[in-house]
C-alpha positions as CSV (number, residue, x, y, z in Angstrom):
1,M,0.1,-0.4,-0.2
2,F,2.6,2.3,1.0
3,R,4.7,1.1,-1.9
4,R,1.5,1.8,-4.3
5,R,0.6,5.6,-2.9
6,H,4.0,6.5,-3.4
7,L,3.5,5.8,-6.7
8,L,0.8,8.0,-7.3
9,A,1.5,11.1,-5.6
10,A,5.6,10.4,-7.8
11,S,3.4,10.3,-10.7
12,A,1.6,13.4,-9.8
13,A,4.4,15.4,-9.0
14,L,5.4,15.0,-12.8
15,P,3.1,17.3,-14.0
16,I,4.3,19.9,-11.3
17,A,8.3,19.4,-12.0
18,R,7.5,19.7,-16.1
19,G,5.9,22.6,-15.6
20,A,8.3,24.1,-12.9
21,A,11.5,23.5,-15.6
22,A,9.2,25.2,-17.8
23,Q,8.9,28.2,-16.4
24,S,12.8,27.7,-15.1
25,Y,13.8,28.0,-19.1
26,P,15.8,29.3,-20.0
27,D,18.4,29.7,-16.5
28,R,22.2,28.8,-18.4
29,A,24.1,30.3,-21.4
30,L,23.1,28.6,-25.0
31,R,25.0,26.3,-26.9
32,V,25.2,27.9,-30.7
33,V,27.3,25.3,-32.5
34,V,28.7,27.0,-36.1
35,P,29.8,23.9,-38.5
36,F,32.4,26.5,-40.2
37,G,35.3,28.4,-39.8
38,P,35.6,31.6,-37.4
39,G,34.5,34.3,-41.0
40,G,32.6,33.1,-43.0
41,G,28.9,33.6,-43.8
42,T,27.6,31.9,-40.7
43,D,30.0,32.5,-37.5
44,N,29.6,36.7,-39.1
45,L,26.2,36.6,-39.1
46,M,25.3,35.0,-35.5
47,R,27.9,38.0,-34.5
48,V,26.5,40.0,-36.0
49,I,22.8,38.6,-34.2
50,E,24.6,37.4,-31.5
51,A,23.4,41.1,-28.6
52,P,20.2,41.1,-29.7
53,T,19.5,37.8,-29.6
54,R,20.9,36.8,-26.4
55,A,18.9,40.2,-24.6
56,A,15.6,38.1,-25.4
57,F,17.1,34.6,-24.7
58,G,18.0,36.3,-21.4
59,Q,21.6,34.0,-21.5
60,P,24.7,34.0,-22.8
61,L,25.2,32.7,-26.2
62,V,28.2,30.4,-26.7
63,I,29.5,30.6,-30.3
64,E,30.8,27.8,-31.1
65,N,33.2,26.5,-34.2
66,R,33.4,23.0,-35.1
67,A,34.2,23.4,-38.8
68,G,35.0,20.2,-41.3
69,A,32.8,18.0,-43.7
70,G,31.2,20.3,-45.7
71,G,30.0,21.0,-41.9
72,T,28.6,17.8,-41.1
73,I,31.3,17.4,-38.1
74,G,29.2,20.4,-36.1
75,T,26.1,19.0,-38.0
76,D,26.6,15.8,-36.3
77,L,27.8,17.1,-33.1
78,V,24.2,19.1,-32.5
79,A,22.6,15.9,-33.8
80,R,24.0,13.7,-31.2
81,A,23.6,16.9,-28.1
82,P,21.2,16.3,-25.4
83,A,17.0,18.0,-26.8
84,D,16.8,20.7,-23.8
85,G,17.0,23.6,-25.4
86,Y,20.3,24.5,-24.3
87,T,21.9,23.3,-27.7
88,V,21.4,24.3,-31.4
89,L,23.2,24.5,-34.9
90,A,23.0,27.6,-37.0
91,V,23.6,26.8,-40.6
92,D,23.6,27.6,-44.1
93,S,22.2,26.3,-47.0
94,S,24.6,23.0,-46.8
95,Y,22.5,21.2,-44.7
96,A,19.9,21.5,-47.1
97,I,23.0,20.1,-50.6
98,N,24.9,17.9,-48.6
99,P,22.6,15.0,-48.6
100,A,22.8,14.7,-52.0
101,L,25.7,15.1,-52.2
102,F,26.7,12.8,-49.2
103,P,24.2,9.3,-49.3
104,S,26.2,7.9,-45.8
105,L,25.5,11.1,-43.5
106,P,26.0,10.2,-39.7
107,Y,22.9,11.7,-39.6
108,D,19.2,12.1,-40.6
109,P,18.7,15.4,-42.1
110,A,14.3,14.9,-42.0
111,K,14.5,13.1,-37.4
112,D,17.3,14.1,-36.2
113,L,17.4,18.2,-36.3
114,V,14.6,20.1,-36.3
115,P,13.8,23.9,-37.8
116,V,13.9,27.2,-35.3
117,S,13.4,29.9,-37.5
118,L,14.9,30.9,-40.7
119,L,17.6,33.5,-39.9
120,A,18.9,35.7,-43.3
121,S,19.4,35.1,-47.4
122,G,22.0,36.7,-48.9
123,P,22.0,37.3,-52.8
124,V,24.6,35.2,-54.9
125,I,26.0,37.3,-58.0
126,L,26.9,36.6,-61.7
127,L,29.6,37.7,-62.4
128,A,31.9,38.1,-65.4
129,H,35.8,39.4,-66.2
130,P,35.4,42.3,-68.1
131,S,37.2,40.9,-71.1
132,L,34.4,38.9,-72.3
133,P,32.2,41.0,-74.0
134,V,28.3,41.0,-72.1
135,N,27.0,43.0,-70.1
136,T,23.8,41.2,-69.2
137,V,22.7,37.6,-68.9
138,Q,20.7,37.9,-72.3
139,E,23.9,38.7,-74.1
140,L,25.5,35.5,-71.8
141,V,23.0,33.5,-72.5
142,A,23.3,34.2,-76.6
143,M,27.1,34.2,-76.8
144,A,27.2,30.6,-75.0
145,K,23.9,28.9,-77.4
146,A,26.3,30.1,-80.0
147,Q,29.7,28.4,-79.1
148,P,28.4,25.2,-77.3
149,G,31.8,24.8,-74.5
150,A,33.2,27.8,-74.7
151,L,33.0,29.3,-71.9
152,N,34.0,28.8,-68.7
153,Y,33.3,29.4,-64.8
154,A,35.0,28.8,-61.7
155,S,33.9,27.5,-58.7
156,G,35.0,27.1,-54.9
157,G,34.7,23.2,-55.9
158,N,32.3,20.1,-57.0
159,G,30.3,20.3,-55.0
160,A,30.3,24.5,-53.6
161,S,26.9,26.6,-54.2
162,T,29.2,28.3,-56.5
163,H,29.3,25.0,-58.8
164,L,25.8,23.6,-58.1
165,A,24.7,27.7,-59.0
166,G,26.5,27.8,-62.5
167,E,25.0,24.1,-62.8
168,L,21.4,25.9,-62.1
169,L,21.8,28.5,-64.2
170,K,22.8,25.9,-67.3
171,M,20.2,23.6,-66.4
172,V,17.8,26.6,-66.8
173,A,19.2,28.5,-69.6
174,G,19.9,25.5,-71.9
175,I,23.4,26.5,-72.1
176,D,26.3,24.5,-72.3
177,L,29.5,26.0,-69.7
178,V,32.2,24.0,-69.5
179,H,33.7,24.0,-65.1
180,V,36.5,24.9,-63.6
181,P,36.8,23.4,-59.8
182,Y,39.2,25.5,-57.3
183,R,40.6,24.6,-53.3
184,G,37.8,27.8,-52.2
185,T,36.5,30.4,-53.8
186,G,39.5,32.9,-52.8
187,P,41.3,31.7,-55.7
188,A,38.8,31.0,-58.4
189,T,38.5,34.3,-57.3
190,T,41.8,35.0,-57.9
191,D,41.5,33.7,-61.7
192,V,38.8,35.4,-62.3
193,V,40.5,38.4,-61.9
194,A,42.7,37.6,-63.5
195,G,40.8,36.7,-67.0
196,H,42.2,33.3,-66.7
197,V,38.4,31.8,-66.6
198,K,35.6,34.4,-67.6
199,L,32.4,33.6,-65.6
200,M,31.7,32.5,-62.0
201,F,29.0,33.1,-59.5
202,N,30.5,34.6,-55.8
203,G,28.7,36.0,-52.4
204,I,28.1,39.8,-52.7
205,S,30.7,40.8,-49.3
206,A,33.3,39.1,-51.4
207,A,31.8,39.6,-55.4
208,R,31.6,43.7,-54.3
209,P,35.3,45.2,-53.0
210,H,35.8,43.7,-57.3
211,V,33.0,45.4,-58.8
212,D,33.9,48.9,-57.5
213,A,37.1,49.0,-58.9
214,G,35.3,47.6,-62.1
215,R,38.0,44.1,-61.5
216,L,34.2,42.1,-62.5
217,K,31.4,43.4,-63.8
218,P,28.3,41.7,-62.8
219,L,25.6,39.7,-64.7
220,A,23.0,39.2,-61.9
221,V,21.9,38.7,-58.9
222,T,19.4,35.6,-57.3
223,G,16.2,36.9,-54.5
224,A,13.4,38.3,-55.3
225,Q,14.1,41.9,-55.6
226,R,17.7,43.4,-56.4
227,A,20.2,43.7,-53.4
228,A,20.7,46.5,-51.3
229,A,24.4,46.5,-51.9
230,L,24.6,46.4,-55.3
231,P,21.4,48.3,-56.5
232,N,22.1,47.9,-60.6
233,V,22.6,44.8,-61.1
234,P,19.4,43.5,-62.5
235,T,17.5,39.8,-60.8
236,F,18.3,37.4,-63.0
237,A,13.7,37.5,-63.0
238,E,14.1,40.2,-64.1
239,S,16.3,39.3,-66.7
240,G,14.3,36.5,-67.8
241,L,15.6,33.4,-66.3
242,A,13.6,33.6,-62.3
243,A,13.9,30.1,-62.0
244,V,17.6,30.8,-61.4
245,E,17.5,30.9,-57.3
246,A,20.6,30.2,-56.3
247,S,20.2,32.2,-52.8
248,T,22.1,30.9,-50.0
249,F,19.8,30.5,-47.0
250,W,20.7,30.7,-43.9
251,G,18.7,29.6,-40.0
252,V,18.6,27.3,-36.9
253,L,18.2,24.5,-36.2
254,A,17.8,22.5,-32.5
255,P,17.8,18.0,-32.0
256,A,14.9,16.2,-32.6
257,G,12.2,16.5,-29.6
258,T,14.0,19.2,-28.2
259,P,10.5,20.9,-26.2
260,Q,8.2,22.8,-27.6
261,A,8.3,26.0,-25.4
262,A,12.1,25.2,-25.6
263,I,11.4,25.0,-29.2
264,A,9.3,28.7,-29.4
265,K,11.5,30.6,-26.7
266,L,14.2,30.0,-29.0
267,S,12.4,30.7,-32.2
268,S,10.8,34.2,-31.3
269,S,14.3,34.9,-29.4
270,F,16.3,34.6,-32.9
271,R,13.7,36.5,-35.3
272,S,14.3,39.4,-32.6
273,G,17.9,38.9,-33.7
274,V,17.5,39.6,-37.0
275,T,14.3,42.1,-36.5
276,D,16.4,44.6,-34.3
277,P,16.8,47.7,-36.8
278,A,19.9,48.3,-36.2
279,V,21.6,44.6,-37.0
280,Q,19.6,44.5,-40.2
281,E,21.1,47.2,-42.1
282,R,24.4,46.2,-40.3
283,L,23.6,43.1,-42.3
284,R,22.5,44.1,-45.3
285,S,25.7,46.3,-45.5
286,L,27.0,42.3,-45.5
287,G,25.4,41.3,-48.4
288,F,22.9,39.2,-45.7
289,E,18.7,40.2,-46.4
290,P,17.1,39.7,-43.3
291,I,13.9,37.0,-42.9
292,G,13.2,36.1,-39.4
293,G,11.3,33.2,-40.0
294,D,9.4,30.6,-37.4
295,A,9.9,27.4,-37.1
296,A,7.6,26.8,-39.7
297,A,9.0,28.7,-42.4
298,Y,12.1,27.3,-42.0
299,A,10.8,23.9,-42.7
300,E,9.3,24.9,-46.1
301,N,12.5,26.3,-47.2
302,L,14.4,23.1,-46.6
303,R,11.9,21.3,-47.8
304,S,12.3,23.5,-51.0
305,E,15.7,24.1,-51.0
306,T,16.6,20.8,-50.7
307,T,14.6,19.1,-53.4
308,K,16.2,21.5,-55.6
309,W,19.9,21.1,-55.1
310,A,18.7,17.8,-55.5
311,E,17.4,17.6,-58.3
312,V,20.9,19.5,-59.9
313,V,23.0,16.8,-58.4
314,R,21.5,14.5,-60.2
315,R,21.1,16.0,-63.2
316,A,24.8,17.7,-63.4
317,N,25.8,13.9,-62.2
318,V,28.1,16.3,-60.0
319,K,31.2,13.8,-57.9
320,L,33.0,14.7,-55.1
321,D,36.6,14.9,-54.9
């Protein structure tokens, strides 16, 4: 009888304990794992929004860089972390691309992590060396169709976002461009500036100094609207190729099983960080376009992006080195 009463009392206390835990959340620092090195786009974004996100969350944010294997190492770390609301993952579009490139990922993107917030997008820009006699995407497409295989484009490596953007352009426009992979976007940019390769896709923050100096000429940017950092450059949609949407998207995920109350708090905190007016101005100056979407918006974005890039990888027969 005593044991039965003890068990009943303990069971009755569980909802109270859970409620108290929910009310006390958060009561310690939030670990934000960035699966890339310092100074990259994801790292820069998180450090810009850290202060207002911390203020909204009510506890410190500890940003931890765990680079390696195209983001896989850091992502797997978070997938295996306790689902207690104190560890999250900040990622870019590689999270949606990697399942098509790496058939044997150590984690299951569909089961091991859940969306928290869609933070921002970053348009990419198609650049040409000044010696190439085209000034618009329409002129480039006409030239490529007249001279199949004569034009080449550089990328940061096989499977890199700058590579897949080029493959998407080829598919949508029905043209043949020769891919020239490099070990990183930096060396690729150097050779395009030197004129050894005539075309490339790049992020706006990396491209803008070369555009401003006249070393590269912009043909078009991805995204639904023109980039604030380069307002005179038309979008692909304006150029008649709306399906060339290769923008990078950044978001936050948490381990599957994280309590919904924690997801809601995390989502609202990160959205507050992105929607702060001063932060938005800073982000746009760096080539980001703030979004501040909730978990549902990020889930839909991931579904769309994963499907799109899987098709590009399949049709282009992309193989990693």
